[in-house]
N, CA, C, O and the ligand as a Tripos MOL2 file, in Angstrom:
@<TRIPOS>MOLECULE
protein
  277   275    70     0     0
PROTEIN
NO_CHARGES

@<TRIPOS>ATOM
      1 N          -2.2550   22.5390    5.6040 N.3       1 MET1
      2 CA         -1.8270   22.3110    6.7060 C.3       1 MET1
      3 C          -1.4280   20.9270    6.9330 C.2       1 MET1
      4 O          -2.1710   19.9880    6.6490 O.2       1 MET1
      5 N          -0.2640   20.7820    7.4420 N.am      2 ARG2
      6 CA          0.3390   19.3590    7.6570 C.3       2 ARG2
      7 C          -0.2660   18.5580    8.6890 C.2       2 ARG2
      8 O          -0.5140   19.0660    9.7830 O.2       2 ARG2
      9 N          -0.5410   17.2820    8.4260 N.am      3 LYS3
     10 CA         -1.2580   16.3270    9.3070 C.3       3 LYS3
     11 C          -0.5540   15.0440    9.3780 C.2       3 LYS3
     12 O           0.0850   14.6530    8.4020 O.2       3 LYS3
     13 N          -0.6140   14.4340   10.3400 N.am      4 HIS4
     14 CA         -0.1940   12.9830   10.6800 C.3       4 HIS4
     15 C          -1.0070   12.0450   10.1070 C.2       4 HIS4
     16 O          -2.2130   12.1930   10.3040 O.2       4 HIS4
     17 N          -0.6010   10.9960    9.3620 N.am      5 TYR5
     18 CA         -1.3500   10.1860    8.6160 C.3       5 TYR5
     19 C          -0.9580    8.7650    9.4350 C.2       5 TYR5
     20 O           0.0800    8.6470   10.0870 O.2       5 TYR5
     21 N          -1.8740    7.8080    9.3010 N.am      6 TYR6
     22 CA         -1.9660    6.6750    9.7130 C.3       6 TYR6
     23 C          -2.4130    5.5300    8.9400 C.2       6 TYR6
     24 O          -3.4880    5.6270    8.3500 O.2       6 TYR6
     25 N          -1.6220    4.2760    8.8490 N.am      7 VAL7
     26 CA         -2.4170    3.1670    7.9920 C.3       7 VAL7
     27 C          -2.7500    1.9540    8.9000 C.2       7 VAL7
     28 O          -1.8730    1.3900    9.5560 O.2       7 VAL7
     29 N          -3.8240    1.6400    8.9110 N.am      8 LYS8
     30 CA         -4.3520    0.2540    9.7870 C.3       8 LYS8
     31 C          -3.5580   -0.8900    9.5510 C.2       8 LYS8
     32 O          -3.2850   -1.1490    8.3790 O.2       8 LYS8
     33 N          -3.1790   -1.5480   10.3630 N.am      9 LEU9
     34 CA         -2.3500   -2.9040   10.2320 C.3       9 LEU9
     35 C          -3.3220   -3.8700    9.7540 C.2       9 LEU9
     36 O          -2.9720   -4.7030    8.9170 O.2       9 LEU9
     37 N          -4.5140   -3.8420   10.2050 N.am     10 VAL10
     38 CA         -5.3280   -5.0120    9.7140 C.3      10 VAL10
     39 C          -6.0570   -4.6240    8.4290 C.2      10 VAL10
     40 O          -6.7980   -3.6440    8.3480 O.2      10 VAL10
     41 N          -5.7850   -5.4800    7.4160 N.am     11 ALA11
     42 CA         -6.1360   -5.2360    6.0330 C.3      11 ALA11
     43 C          -7.4880   -5.4700    5.7950 C.2      11 ALA11
     44 O          -7.9360   -6.4880    6.3220 O.2      11 ALA11
     45 N          -8.4200   -4.6410    4.9940 N.am     12 HIS12
     46 CA         -9.7480   -4.8210    4.4020 C.3      12 HIS12
     47 C          -9.4430   -6.0460    3.4550 C.2      12 HIS12
     48 O          -8.4140   -6.1010    2.7820 O.2      12 HIS12
     49 N         -10.5070   -7.1140    3.4540 N.am     13 ASP13
     50 CA        -10.2900   -7.9720    2.3930 C.3      13 ASP13
     51 C         -10.2160   -7.8190    0.9400 C.2      13 ASP13
     52 O          -9.5760   -8.5830    0.2170 O.2      13 ASP13
     53 N         -10.8170   -6.9190    0.5770 N.am     14 THR14
     54 CA        -10.7980   -6.5120   -0.7650 C.3      14 THR14
     55 C          -9.7740   -5.4040   -1.1550 C.2      14 THR14
     56 O          -9.0040   -5.4690   -2.1130 O.2      14 THR14
     57 N          -9.8870   -4.3300   -0.2240 N.am     15 TRP15
     58 CA         -9.1420   -3.2480   -0.5620 C.3      15 TRP15
     59 C          -7.9260   -3.1330   -0.0530 C.2      15 TRP15
     60 O          -7.1560   -2.5100   -0.7840 O.2      15 TRP15
     61 N          -7.4100   -3.5820    1.1110 N.am     16 GLY16
     62 CA         -6.3990   -3.6460    1.6810 C.3      16 GLY16
     63 C          -6.2110   -2.7700    2.8230 C.2      16 GLY16
     64 O          -7.1620   -2.6620    3.5970 O.2      16 GLY16
     65 N          -5.0810   -2.0900    3.0710 N.am     17 HIS17
     66 CA         -4.9610   -1.2330    4.2620 C.3      17 HIS17
     67 C          -5.4970    0.2840    4.2800 C.2      17 HIS17
     68 O          -5.2210    1.0740    3.3770 O.2      17 HIS17
     69 N          -6.1370    0.5520    5.1820 N.am     18 GLU18
     70 CA         -6.8140    1.7960    4.9080 C.3      18 GLU18
     71 C          -6.0860    2.8510    5.6510 C.2      18 GLU18
     72 O          -5.5970    2.6460    6.7620 O.2      18 GLU18
     73 N          -6.0150    4.0630    4.9820 N.am     19 MET19
     74 CA         -5.1130    5.0630    5.7090 C.3      19 MET19
     75 C          -5.8920    6.3830    6.0870 C.2      19 MET19
     76 O          -6.6620    6.9050    5.2810 O.2      19 MET19
     77 N          -5.6720    6.8820    7.2980 N.am     20 HIS20
     78 CA         -6.5150    7.9140    7.9650 C.3      20 HIS20
     79 C          -5.5590    9.0210    8.4260 C.2      20 HIS20
     80 O          -4.3470    8.9230    8.6210 O.2      20 HIS20
     81 N          -6.3390   10.0770    8.5560 N.am     21 VAL21
     82 CA         -5.6320   11.3950    9.1630 C.3      21 VAL21
     83 C          -5.7890   11.0820   10.7840 C.2      21 VAL21
     84 O          -6.6430   10.3300   11.2540 O.2      21 VAL21
     85 N          -4.9630   11.6850   11.4120 N.am     22 GLU22
     86 CA         -4.9150   11.4360   12.9070 C.3      22 GLU22
     87 C          -6.1460   11.5080   13.5980 C.2      22 GLU22
     88 O          -6.3600   10.7100   14.5110 O.2      22 GLU22
     89 N          -7.0760   12.4580   13.2450 N.am     23 ASN23
     90 CA         -8.2440   12.8510   13.9540 C.3      23 ASN23
     91 C          -9.4710   12.1560   13.4030 C.2      23 ASN23
     92 O         -10.5810   12.4760   13.8280 O.2      23 ASN23
     93 N          -9.3430   11.3280   12.5830 N.am     24 CYS24
     94 CA        -10.5800   10.3910   11.9700 C.3      24 CYS24
     95 C         -11.0920    9.6140   12.9730 C.2      24 CYS24
     96 O         -10.4280    8.9060   13.7300 O.2      24 CYS24
     97 N         -12.4350    9.7700   12.9730 N.am     25 ASP25
     98 CA        -13.0360    8.8940   13.9440 C.3      25 ASP25
     99 C         -12.8400    7.4370   13.9200 C.2      25 ASP25
    100 O         -12.8200    6.8130   14.9810 O.2      25 ASP25
    101 N         -12.6640    6.7340   12.5590 N.am     26 CYS26
    102 CA        -12.2310    5.6590   12.4080 C.3      26 CYS26
    103 C         -10.8900    5.0150   13.0080 C.2      26 CYS26
    104 O         -10.6810    3.8140   13.1780 O.2      26 CYS26
    105 N         -10.0830    6.0180   13.2730 N.am     27 LEU27
    106 CA         -8.9220    5.5220   13.9950 C.3      27 LEU27
    107 C          -9.1500    5.3420   15.5920 C.2      27 LEU27
    108 O          -8.5450    4.4880   16.2410 O.2      27 LEU27
    109 N         -10.0290    6.1840   16.1140 N.am     28 SER28
    110 CA        -10.5430    6.0770   17.4650 C.3      28 SER28
    111 C         -11.1000    4.5300   17.7950 C.2      28 SER28
    112 O         -11.0940    3.8900   18.8460 O.2      28 SER28
    113 N         -11.5290    4.2380   16.6010 N.am     29 GLU29
    114 CA        -12.6370    3.0050   16.9280 C.3      29 GLU29
    115 C         -11.5400    1.7670   16.8520 C.2      29 GLU29
    116 O         -11.7930    0.7270   17.4600 O.2      29 GLU29
    117 N         -10.3230    1.9010   16.0950 N.am     30 HIS30
    118 CA         -9.2660    0.9010   15.6800 C.3      30 HIS30
    119 C          -7.9270    1.5790   15.7980 C.2      30 HIS30
    120 O          -7.3060    1.9660   14.8080 O.2      30 HIS30
    121 N          -7.4890    1.7170   17.0610 N.am     31 PRO31
    122 CA         -6.1510    2.3700   17.2640 C.3      31 PRO31
    123 C          -5.0460    1.6720   16.8360 C.2      31 PRO31
    124 O          -3.9430    2.2190   16.8150 O.2      31 PRO31
    125 N          -5.2230    0.4010   16.4540 N.am     32 ASP32
    126 CA         -4.0290   -0.1580   15.9110 C.3      32 ASP32
    127 C          -3.5510    0.1850   14.6380 C.2      32 ASP32
    128 O          -3.9110   -0.4560   13.6500 O.2      32 ASP32
    129 N          -2.8130    1.0860   14.5670 N.am     33 ALA33
    130 CA         -2.4150    1.5570   13.1240 C.3      33 ALA33
    131 C          -1.0490    2.1230   13.3450 C.2      33 ALA33
    132 O          -0.5600    2.4620   14.4230 O.2      33 ALA33
    133 N          -0.4810    2.1740   12.0830 N.am     34 GLU34
    134 CA          1.1750    2.4020   11.9960 C.3      34 GLU34
    135 C           1.1240    3.8180   11.4100 C.2      34 GLU34
    136 O           0.4040    4.1340   10.4630 O.2      34 GLU34
    137 N           2.0950    4.7750   12.1720 N.am     35 HIS35
    138 CA          2.5090    6.0870   11.6110 C.3      35 HIS35
    139 C           2.8910    6.2570   10.5240 C.2      35 HIS35
    140 O           4.0090    5.7620   10.3840 O.2      35 HIS35
    141 N           2.4140    6.8530    9.4060 N.am     36 VAL36
    142 CA          3.1640    6.9650    8.0010 C.3      36 VAL36
    143 C           4.0860    8.1440    8.0970 C.2      36 VAL36
    144 O           5.2470    8.0540    7.6980 O.2      36 VAL36
    145 N           3.5950    9.2650    8.6240 N.am     37 GLY37
    146 CA          4.5770   10.5600    8.5190 C.3      37 GLY37
    147 C           3.4410   11.7490    8.4340 C.2      37 GLY37
    148 O           2.2160   11.6470    8.4990 O.2      37 GLY37
    149 N           4.2290   12.8500    8.2760 N.am     38 VAL38
    150 CA          3.3160   14.2600    8.2000 C.3      38 VAL38
    151 C           3.4330   14.6580    6.8780 C.2      38 VAL38
    152 O           4.4830   14.4660    6.2650 O.2      38 VAL38
    153 N           2.3670   15.2470    6.3160 N.am     39 PHE39
    154 CA          2.2670   15.4850    4.8520 C.3      39 PHE39
    155 C           1.2210   16.4260    4.8260 C.2      39 PHE39
    156 O           0.2940   16.3820    5.6360 O.2      39 PHE39
    157 N           1.3270   17.3600    3.8520 N.am     40 SER40
    158 CA          0.2720   18.3100    3.5430 C.3      40 SER40
    159 C          -0.8550   17.8810    2.8060 C.2      40 SER40
    160 O          -1.8830   18.5570    2.8420 O.2      40 SER40
    161 N          -0.7930   16.8980    2.1790 N.am     41 HIS41
    162 CA         -1.9670   16.2590    1.4600 C.3      41 HIS41
    163 C          -1.9710   14.9790    1.4350 C.2      41 HIS41
    164 O          -0.8900   14.3910    1.4690 O.2      41 HIS41
    165 N          -3.1980   14.2520    1.3700 N.am     42 SER42
    166 CA         -3.2980   12.4620    1.4370 C.3      42 SER42
    167 C          -2.6100   12.0660    0.2810 C.2      42 SER42
    168 O          -1.9820   11.0140    0.4020 O.2      42 SER42
    169 N          -2.5570   12.6580   -0.8660 N.am     43 ARG43
    170 CA         -2.0080   12.0760   -2.0170 C.3      43 ARG43
    171 C          -0.3980   11.6110   -1.8180 C.2      43 ARG43
    172 O           0.0930   10.5460   -2.1920 O.2      43 ARG43
    173 N           0.2290   12.6370   -1.1720 N.am     44 GLU44
    174 CA          1.2420   12.5360   -0.7080 C.3      44 GLU44
    175 C           1.8170   11.3690    0.2260 C.2      44 GLU44
    176 O           2.7810   10.6250    0.0460 O.2      44 GLU44
    177 N           0.8900   11.4570    1.2980 N.am     45 ALA45
    178 CA          0.7720   10.3790    2.2630 C.3      45 ALA45
    179 C           0.7970    8.9420    1.6100 C.2      45 ALA45
    180 O           1.5970    8.0390    1.8540 O.2      45 ALA45
    181 N          -0.1710    8.9360    0.8010 N.am     46 ILE46
    182 CA         -0.4100    7.5340    0.4500 C.3      46 ILE46
    183 C           0.6170    6.8350   -0.6940 C.2      46 ILE46
    184 O           0.5600    5.6630   -1.0680 O.2      46 ILE46
    185 N           1.5890    7.8870   -1.1600 N.am     47 VAL47
    186 CA          2.7830    7.2110   -1.7170 C.3      47 VAL47
    187 C           3.6140    6.7410   -0.8180 C.2      47 VAL47
    188 O           4.1170    5.6450   -1.0660 O.2      47 VAL47
    189 N           3.9320    7.3420    0.2890 N.am     48 GLU48
    190 CA          4.7980    6.8340    1.3680 C.3      48 GLU48
    191 C           4.1900    5.5580    1.8700 C.2      48 GLU48
    192 O           4.7930    4.5000    2.0510 O.2      48 GLU48
    193 N           2.9030    5.7990    2.0750 N.am     49 ALA49
    194 CA          2.1040    4.2630    2.6070 C.3      49 ALA49
    195 C           2.3760    3.2170    1.7400 C.2      49 ALA49
    196 O           2.7210    2.1240    2.1870 O.2      49 ALA49
    197 N           2.2500    3.4400    0.4460 N.am     50 ARG50
    198 CA          2.2210    2.2720   -0.5630 C.3      50 ARG50
    199 C           3.6930    1.6480   -0.5940 C.2      50 ARG50
    200 O           3.8440    0.4890   -0.9800 O.2      50 ARG50
    201 N           4.7450    2.4090   -0.1940 N.am     51 MET51
    202 CA          5.9100    1.8230   -0.2110 C.3      51 MET51
    203 C           5.9780    0.5950    0.9590 C.2      51 MET51
    204 O           6.5970   -0.4460    0.7380 O.2      51 MET51
    205 N           5.4760    0.7740    1.8490 N.am     52 ARG52
    206 CA          5.1920   -0.1100    3.0350 C.3      52 ARG52
    207 C           4.1820   -1.0880    2.5810 C.2      52 ARG52
    208 O           4.5080   -2.2740    2.6310 O.2      52 ARG52
    209 N           2.9300   -0.7550    2.1180 N.am     53 TYR53
    210 CA          1.8910   -1.6820    2.1370 C.3      53 TYR53
    211 C           1.1710   -1.1340    0.5970 C.2      53 TYR53
    212 O           0.4080   -0.1780    0.4640 O.2      53 TYR53
    213 N           1.6800   -2.0620   -0.4810 N.am     54 THR54
    214 CA          1.2160   -1.5880   -1.7540 C.3      54 THR54
    215 C          -0.2600   -1.5800   -1.8370 C.2      54 THR54
    216 O          -0.7130   -0.7870   -2.6630 O.2      54 THR54
    217 N          -0.9960   -2.1860   -1.2580 N.am     55 ASN55
    218 CA         -2.3170   -2.0290   -1.1920 C.3      55 ASN55
    219 C          -3.2020   -1.2970   -0.3290 C.2      55 ASN55
    220 O          -4.2170   -1.7500    0.2010 O.2      55 ASN55
    221 N          -2.6640    0.0710   -0.2080 N.am     56 THR56
    222 CA         -3.0440    0.8620    0.7560 C.3      56 THR56
    223 C          -4.2650    2.0490    0.1260 C.2      56 THR56
    224 O          -3.9520    2.7790   -0.8150 O.2      56 THR56
    225 N          -5.4920    2.1200    0.6900 N.am     57 TYR57
    226 CA         -6.4730    3.0530    0.0970 C.3      57 TYR57
    227 C          -6.6520    4.0630    1.0710 C.2      57 TYR57
    228 O          -6.1570    3.9690    2.1950 O.2      57 TYR57
    229 N          -7.4330    5.1670    0.6430 N.am     58 GLY58
    230 CA         -7.7680    6.0090    1.5630 C.3      58 GLY58
    231 C          -9.1870    6.0820    2.1050 C.2      58 GLY58
    232 O         -10.1920    5.8510    1.4340 O.2      58 GLY58
    233 N          -9.1670    6.4070    3.3170 N.am     59 CYS59
    234 CA        -10.4650    6.1090    4.0670 C.3      59 CYS59
    235 C         -11.5150    7.3420    3.4970 C.2      59 CYS59
    236 O         -11.1530    8.5130    3.3840 O.2      59 CYS59
    237 N         -12.6160    6.9400    3.2280 N.am     60 LYS60
    238 CA        -13.5690    8.0550    2.4150 C.3      60 LYS60
    239 C         -14.1130    9.1380    3.2080 C.2      60 LYS60
    240 O         -14.7120   10.0810    2.6910 O.2      60 LYS60
    241 N         -13.8960    9.0080    4.5950 N.am     61 GLU61
    242 CA        -14.1330   10.1330    5.3770 C.3      61 GLU61
    243 C         -13.1160   11.1740    5.4050 C.2      61 GLU61
    244 O         -13.4570   12.3410    5.2150 O.2      61 GLU61
    245 N         -11.8240   10.8450    5.6370 N.am     62 CYS62
    246 CA        -10.8730   11.8600    5.7510 C.3      62 CYS62
    247 C          -9.9380   11.8730    4.7980 C.2      62 CYS62
    248 O          -9.1250   12.7890    4.9170 O.2      62 CYS62
    249 N          -9.7550   10.9850    3.6750 N.am     63 CYS63
    250 CA         -9.0470   11.0870    2.6230 C.3      63 CYS63
    251 C          -9.7960   10.4130    1.3900 C.2      63 CYS63
    252 O          -9.6060    9.2710    0.9700 O.2      63 CYS63
    253 N         -10.8120   11.4950    0.8300 N.am     64 PRO64
    254 CA        -11.8840   10.9990   -0.1160 C.3      64 PRO64
    255 C         -10.6850   11.2090   -1.2630 C.2      64 PRO64
    256 O         -10.6990   10.1320   -1.8600 O.2      64 PRO64
    257 N          -9.8360   11.8990   -1.7690 N.am     65 ASP65
    258 CA         -8.9840   11.9600   -2.8600 C.3      65 ASP65
    259 C          -8.3830   10.2500   -3.1600 C.2      65 ASP65
    260 O          -8.2520    9.6980   -4.2520 O.2      65 ASP65
    261 N          -8.1760    9.8540   -2.1710 N.am     66 CYS66
    262 CA         -7.3340    8.5720   -2.3840 C.3      66 CYS66
    263 C          -8.3490    7.3900   -2.2500 C.2      66 CYS66
    264 O          -7.8910    6.2620   -2.4380 O.2      66 CYS66
    265 N          -9.6660    7.5200   -1.9490 N.am     67 SER67
    266 CA        -10.5430    6.5880   -1.6650 C.3      67 SER67
    267 C         -11.0180    5.6600   -2.8780 C.2      67 SER67
    268 O         -11.0830    6.2560   -3.9530 O.2      67 SER67
    269 N         -11.3340    4.4060   -2.8940 N.am     68 PRO68
    270 CA        -11.5570    3.6500   -4.1310 C.3      68 PRO68
    271 C         -13.3140    3.8990   -4.3670 C.2      68 PRO68
    272 O         -13.8800    3.7490   -5.4500 O.2      68 PRO68
    273 N         -13.9220    4.2720   -3.1990 N.am     69 ALA69
    274 CA        -15.4450    4.2240   -3.2900 C.3      69 ALA69
    275 C         -15.7300    5.6660   -3.9740 C.2      69 ALA69
    276 O         -16.8850    6.0150   -4.2200 O.2      69 ALA69
    277 ZN        -10.3280    8.1490    7.9240 Zn       70 ZN70
@<TRIPOS>BOND
     1     1     2 1
     2     2     3 1
     3     3     4 2
     4     3     5 am
     5     5     6 1
     6     6     7 1
     7     7     8 2
     8     7     9 am
     9     9    10 1
    10    10    11 1
    11    11    12 2
    12    11    13 am
    13    13    14 1
    14    14    15 1
    15    15    16 2
    16    15    17 am
    17    17    18 1
    18    18    19 1
    19    19    20 2
    20    19    21 am
    21    21    22 1
    22    22    23 1
    23    23    24 2
    24    23    25 am
    25    25    26 1
    26    26    27 1
    27    27    28 2
    28    27    29 am
    29    29    30 1
    30    30    31 1
    31    31    32 2
    32    31    33 am
    33    33    34 1
    34    34    35 1
    35    35    36 2
    36    35    37 am
    37    37    38 1
    38    38    39 1
    39    39    40 2
    40    39    41 am
    41    41    42 1
    42    42    43 1
    43    43    44 2
    44    43    45 am
    45    45    46 1
    46    46    47 1
    47    47    48 2
    48    47    49 am
    49    49    50 1
    50    50    51 1
    51    51    52 2
    52    51    53 am
    53    53    54 1
    54    54    55 1
    55    55    56 2
    56    55    57 am
    57    57    58 1
    58    58    59 1
    59    59    60 2
    60    59    61 am
    61    61    62 1
    62    62    63 1
    63    63    64 2
    64    63    65 am
    65    65    66 1
    66    66    67 1
    67    67    68 2
    68    67    69 am
    69    69    70 1
    70    70    71 1
    71    71    72 2
    72    71    73 am
    73    73    74 1
    74    74    75 1
    75    75    76 2
    76    75    77 am
    77    77    78 1
    78    78    79 1
    79    79    80 2
    80    79    81 am
    81    81    82 1
    82    82    83 1
    83    83    84 2
    84    83    85 am
    85    85    86 1
    86    86    87 1
    87    87    88 2
    88    87    89 am
    89    89    90 1
    90    90    91 1
    91    91    92 2
    92    91    93 am
    93    93    94 1
    94    94    95 1
    95    95    96 2
    96    95    97 am
    97    97    98 1
    98    98    99 1
    99    99   100 2
   100    99   101 am
   101   101   102 1
   102   102   103 1
   103   103   104 2
   104   103   105 am
   105   105   106 1
   106   106   107 1
   107   107   108 2
   108   107   109 am
   109   109   110 1
   110   110   111 1
   111   111   112 2
   112   111   113 am
   113   113   114 1
   114   114   115 1
   115   115   116 2
   116   115   117 am
   117   117   118 1
   118   118   119 1
   119   119   120 2
   120   119   121 am
   121   121   122 1
   122   122   123 1
   123   123   124 2
   124   123   125 am
   125   125   126 1
   126   126   127 1
   127   127   128 2
   128   127   129 am
   129   129   130 1
   130   130   131 1
   131   131   132 2
   132   131   133 am
   133   133   134 1
   134   134   135 1
   135   135   136 2
   136   135   137 am
   137   137   138 1
   138   138   139 1
   139   139   140 2
   140   139   141 am
   141   141   142 1
   142   142   143 1
   143   143   144 2
   144   143   145 am
   145   145   146 1
   146   146   147 1
   147   147   148 2
   148   147   149 am
   149   149   150 1
   150   150   151 1
   151   151   152 2
   152   151   153 am
   153   153   154 1
   154   154   155 1
   155   155   156 2
   156   155   157 am
   157   157   158 1
   158   158   159 1
   159   159   160 2
   160   159   161 am
   161   161   162 1
   162   162   163 1
   163   163   164 2
   164   163   165 am
   165   165   166 1
   166   166   167 1
   167   167   168 2
   168   167   169 am
   169   169   170 1
   170   170   171 1
   171   171   172 2
   172   171   173 am
   173   173   174 1
   174   174   175 1
   175   175   176 2
   176   175   177 am
   177   177   178 1
   178   178   179 1
   179   179   180 2
   180   179   181 am
   181   181   182 1
   182   182   183 1
   183   183   184 2
   184   183   185 am
   185   185   186 1
   186   186   187 1
   187   187   188 2
   188   187   189 am
   189   189   190 1
   190   190   191 1
   191   191   192 2
   192   191   193 am
   193   193   194 1
   194   194   195 1
   195   195   196 2
   196   195   197 am
   197   197   198 1
   198   198   199 1
   199   199   200 2
   200   199   201 am
   201   201   202 1
   202   202   203 1
   203   203   204 2
   204   203   205 am
   205   205   206 1
   206   206   207 1
   207   207   208 2
   208   207   209 am
   209   209   210 1
   210   210   211 1
   211   211   212 2
   212   211   213 am
   213   213   214 1
   214   214   215 1
   215   215   216 2
   216   215   217 am
   217   217   218 1
   218   218   219 1
   219   219   220 2
   220   219   221 am
   221   221   222 1
   222   222   223 1
   223   223   224 2
   224   223   225 am
   225   225   226 1
   226   226   227 1
   227   227   228 2
   228   227   229 am
   229   229   230 1
   230   230   231 1
   231   231   232 2
   232   231   233 am
   233   233   234 1
   234   234   235 1
   235   235   236 2
   236   235   237 am
   237   237   238 1
   238   238   239 1
   239   239   240 2
   240   239   241 am
   241   241   242 1
   242   242   243 1
   243   243   244 2
   244   243   245 am
   245   245   246 1
   246   246   247 1
   247   247   248 2
   248   247   249 am
   249   249   250 1
   250   250   251 1
   251   251   252 2
   252   251   253 am
   253   253   254 1
   254   254   255 1
   255   255   256 2
   256   255   257 am
   257   257   258 1
   258   258   259 1
   259   259   260 2
   260   259   261 am
   261   261   262 1
   262   262   263 1
   263   263   264 2
   264   263   265 am
   265   265   266 1
   266   266   267 1
   267   267   268 2
   268   267   269 am
   269   269   270 1
   270   270   271 1
   271   271   272 2
   272   271   273 am
   273   273   274 1
   274   274   275 1
   275   275   276 2
@<TRIPOS>SUBSTRUCTURE
     1 MET1         2 RESIDUE 1 A MET
     2 ARG2         6 RESIDUE 1 A ARG
     3 LYS3        10 RESIDUE 1 A LYS
     4 HIS4        14 RESIDUE 1 A HIS
     5 TYR5        18 RESIDUE 1 A TYR
     6 TYR6        22 RESIDUE 1 A TYR
     7 VAL7        26 RESIDUE 1 A VAL
     8 LYS8        30 RESIDUE 1 A LYS
     9 LEU9        34 RESIDUE 1 A LEU
    10 VAL10       38 RESIDUE 1 A VAL
    11 ALA11       42 RESIDUE 1 A ALA
    12 HIS12       46 RESIDUE 1 A HIS
    13 ASP13       50 RESIDUE 1 A ASP
    14 THR14       54 RESIDUE 1 A THR
    15 TRP15       58 RESIDUE 1 A TRP
    16 GLY16       62 RESIDUE 1 A GLY
    17 HIS17       66 RESIDUE 1 A HIS
    18 GLU18       70 RESIDUE 1 A GLU
    19 MET19       74 RESIDUE 1 A MET
    20 HIS20       78 RESIDUE 1 A HIS
    21 VAL21       82 RESIDUE 1 A VAL
    22 GLU22       86 RESIDUE 1 A GLU
    23 ASN23       90 RESIDUE 1 A ASN
    24 CYS24       94 RESIDUE 1 A CYS
    25 ASP25       98 RESIDUE 1 A ASP
    26 CYS26      102 RESIDUE 1 A CYS
    27 LEU27      106 RESIDUE 1 A LEU
    28 SER28      110 RESIDUE 1 A SER
    29 GLU29      114 RESIDUE 1 A GLU
    30 HIS30      118 RESIDUE 1 A HIS
    31 PRO31      122 RESIDUE 1 A PRO
    32 ASP32      126 RESIDUE 1 A ASP
    33 ALA33      130 RESIDUE 1 A ALA
    34 GLU34      134 RESIDUE 1 A GLU
    35 HIS35      138 RESIDUE 1 A HIS
    36 VAL36      142 RESIDUE 1 A VAL
    37 GLY37      146 RESIDUE 1 A GLY
    38 VAL38      150 RESIDUE 1 A VAL
    39 PHE39      154 RESIDUE 1 A PHE
    40 SER40      158 RESIDUE 1 A SER
    41 HIS41      162 RESIDUE 1 A HIS
    42 SER42      166 RESIDUE 1 A SER
    43 ARG43      170 RESIDUE 1 A ARG
    44 GLU44      174 RESIDUE 1 A GLU
    45 ALA45      178 RESIDUE 1 A ALA
    46 ILE46      182 RESIDUE 1 A ILE
    47 VAL47      186 RESIDUE 1 A VAL
    48 GLU48      190 RESIDUE 1 A GLU
    49 ALA49      194 RESIDUE 1 A ALA
    50 ARG50      198 RESIDUE 1 A ARG
    51 MET51      202 RESIDUE 1 A MET
    52 ARG52      206 RESIDUE 1 A ARG
    53 TYR53      210 RESIDUE 1 A TYR
    54 THR54      214 RESIDUE 1 A THR
    55 ASN55      218 RESIDUE 1 A ASN
    56 THR56      222 RESIDUE 1 A THR
    57 TYR57      226 RESIDUE 1 A TYR
    58 GLY58      230 RESIDUE 1 A GLY
    59 CYS59      234 RESIDUE 1 A CYS
    60 LYS60      238 RESIDUE 1 A LYS
    61 GLU61      242 RESIDUE 1 A GLU
    62 CYS62      246 RESIDUE 1 A CYS
    63 CYS63      250 RESIDUE 1 A CYS
    64 PRO64      254 RESIDUE 1 A PRO
    65 ASP65      258 RESIDUE 1 A ASP
    66 CYS66      262 RESIDUE 1 A CYS
    67 SER67      266 RESIDUE 1 A SER
    68 PRO68      270 RESIDUE 1 A PRO
    69 ALA69      274 RESIDUE 1 A ALA
    70 ZN70       277 GROUP 0 **** ****
């Protein structure tokens, strides 16, 4: 299923910009995020996100495949 992905504009000190799926709870807490696009998998989305912000990583809740933790 294709989903909308977003990257937070405010970067984490260590890891950089956190990427989320549209319905992640983290996004509702911090709505200040940039739309990355519509993708079928977080691994595709993070490739696009890293072209804009090289230090993008996946949220451990909604993008665990791309999470550093
Ligand atoms: Zn998330």
